[in-house]
N, C-alpha and C positions, 0 to 999 in steps of 0.2 A: 504494500500500499504506499503510495507516494505521500510524502510529508508536505503539507501546504507551505507556500513560500513565506508566509507571515510567521509560521512556527519555526521554520528554518532560521529566519532572521533573529527571532527571539533566542533560539539556542546558540547561535553564533555570538550574540552579544553576551550571553551568560558565560560562554567559554572564554571570551576575551576578558571579561571581568574577573573570572577565576584566575586567569593567567597573571593579571596585574597583582592581585592579592597574593598569589603564590610566590611571586618574586619578592614582595615585601616580607612575606613570612620566612622565606629562605634567608633573606638578609638579616632579619631579626635572629634567626637561629645561629647564624655565624657570629653575630655580636654577642649573643648570650653565652655561647660556649667559649669564646675567647675571653670574655670578662670573668667567667666562672673559673677558668683555669687557675689563676693565682690563688683563689680561695680554696679550691680543691687541693692544689699542690701544697699549700700551707697547712691545711688541716691534716693531710696525710703525713707530712713531715713532722708536725708537732706530735701527732699520735705515735709515730715511730720513735722519736727521741724520748718521749715520756716512758714508753714501755721497754724499749731496747736500750737506749742511751749509749753507754760506752761499748756495748757489744757490737754496735754498728759503726762507731766512730773510728776505732783503731784496728789495724790489721792483726795485731797480736791477740785481740779479743775474739777474732773470727775463727774460733777453733771448731773442732768437730763435735763438741759436747753440748754447749748451751746456745751458741750463736743461732743455729737453725731453729731452735725451739722459740726463742724470743723474737727472732726475725719473722718467722712464719705467722705467729700469732699477732704481732703488733702491726704488720703490714696488711692484714686482711680486713680490718674493721672498716676503714673509710671506703676502700673499693667495694666491699659488700653493700654498704649503704648506697653508693652511687649506682651499683648494678641494679638494685631494686628500683630506684627512682627512674633510671633510664628505661628499664624494661617495663615498668608499670605505665609510664607516660608515653613512650614512643615505640616500645617493643624493640629497642636497640640493645643488643647484647654486647655492650661496650664499656660497662662500668669499670671493670678491672683494668682494661687497657687504657682508658682515658685517665684514670687516676694514676696509673703507673707512669704515663708520659708526663703528666703534670708534676708529679713528685720528683721525677728524674730531672726535669728542668729546674725546679726549685732547689734540689740538692746541689746541682752543679753551679747554679748562679751564686748560691751562698758559699760554696766551697772554693770555686775558682774565680767567679766574677767579682765577689766581694772579699776575696782573700781570707776566708774565715779561719782556716788553720794555717795555710801556707804563708800568708802575708803577716799575720799577727803573731803566730807562734813559731814560725820557721820550720814547720813540718812539711816534708816533700809529699806530693800527691799520692805516691805509692805507699805511704804510711797511713793515709786517711781516706782512701778511695771509698766510694759508696757502692753498695750492691744495687742490683736492678730487679724489678719485679715484672717487667714488661713481657718477657716470653711466657712466664707462668700465668700472667694475667690474661694473655691471649687465649691460652688453653682453657682457662676457667670460663671465660666468656663463650668460647666455642661449645663447651659442654652445656651451658645454659641454653644456647641457641638450639642445640640438637635435642635436649631432653625437655625443654620448656618447663622444668620443675626445679624449684629451689631446694626441695628435699634431696633429689638426686644430685644436684650440684653440691650439696653439703657432703654427701657420702662419697661420691666419685670425684667431684671437683676438688675437694680439699686434699684428697690423696694425691691427685695429679699436681695440685698447687705446691704441696710440700716437696715432692721429689723434683719437680721442675725448677723450683727455687734453688735447690742445692746444685743441680746439674748445670743450670744456666750461669750460676756464679762461680762454679768450680774452676773454670779456665782462668778467672782472675785471681782466685785464692790459691790454687795449686802450687804456683812457684814459691809461695811463702810457707808452705807446709813441708818443704824439702828439709831433710836433716842437716844439721850443722853442729860442729864441735866448738864449744865456747867454754874456755877455762876448764877443760877436761870433762865437760858435760855434754851430753847429746841432747840438743834442743832443736826446735824448728827455726827457720830463718825469721819467721814472724816474732818468735820469742826473743831472739837476739835483738831485733829492732826495738821491742818494748823495753829491753834492759838498757840498751845503749842510749836511747833517746828518752830522757827522764820527763815525766809529766808532773805537774803540780796536782797533788791529790791527797786526800785524807786517808788514814790507815785502812778504813773499811773498803776503800776502792783499790787497794794495792792488788796487782794481778798475781794470782797463784799459778805458776807455770805448770800446765799439763798434769794436774792432779785432780782426780775426782773418783768417787765410787763407781761412776758409770763405766769407767775403763776396766773394771773387774768383770764385767758381764761378757765373758767368753771372748774378750778382745774385739768385739764388734760394736763399739760405742756409737758409730755413726748411724747404724740401723736402728738402734734403740732410740737415739735422739730424733731421727726422722719420724718414727712411728709415734713418739710422744708429741712431736710437733704437729702431727696429723690430728691428734685428739684436741690439742689446744687450738688449732686452726678452725676446727668445727665449732668450738665455743666462740671464738672471735668472729666467725662468719655470722652467727646469729646475734651477736652484739651489734654488728653492723646492720643486720636486717631490722633489728629493733629501732636503731637510729633512723634508718631510711623510712620505715613504716609509720612510726609513732612520733618521732621528733621532727620529721621533715614533711612527709606527705599528709598525714592525718590533720595537723593543725591548719594547713592550707585549705584542705577540704572543708573543715568546720568553718573557717573564715568566709569562704566563698558561699557556703550555704546560707549564711546570715544575710548576705547581700542579694 
């Protein structure tokens, strides 16, 4: 059945009107995500330094025992909140990746751009390099995209998150885990760095070199640490979900309903 000319003209005007508003909407999207990036990066960075602290700052603290545990748990909270917000609002499975990129930029602007450690304290960058969560974040977002379930993302995604964090950062960490003889002691190169370059610190923050009860577990401390990090990451994931659901999205919905 042929469509009347008047109806065709009306449809054409509607399409042109939608195109105009679509362009403005896309422009607003770009402005929103660019302006949100510093806030997201700062929130993720602050959460990391609050929960991880020195374990993330120094190379000699990035050992195989506790670094992965605190790193996996502290870095999952804000990405989880952003993942829920982006998925609920736009069905974008990009929360972890977006947060990881924002935090990476914030980390290196502070570390290199503003000379946080290198300029003020004289520490070379290979002593204070930052870890990355971008590869692991891409995998977690992909799991949410395929499963469309936050529950399955918790069970499967956090397991992938933990192991992907370790393997994606291992190429940067491995050179500093090589054995070295220092004053007739067998240490890692990272331990030698920590001993030779003194830090201002109180006694409770003094680094105990390579000693822990975890090492007595069949000599496989890395696997014990990774599976413990897996359990803490699941907890951190739902802390982030709580923030995204009830501290970010829910108040906005309640406010809009009043209007």
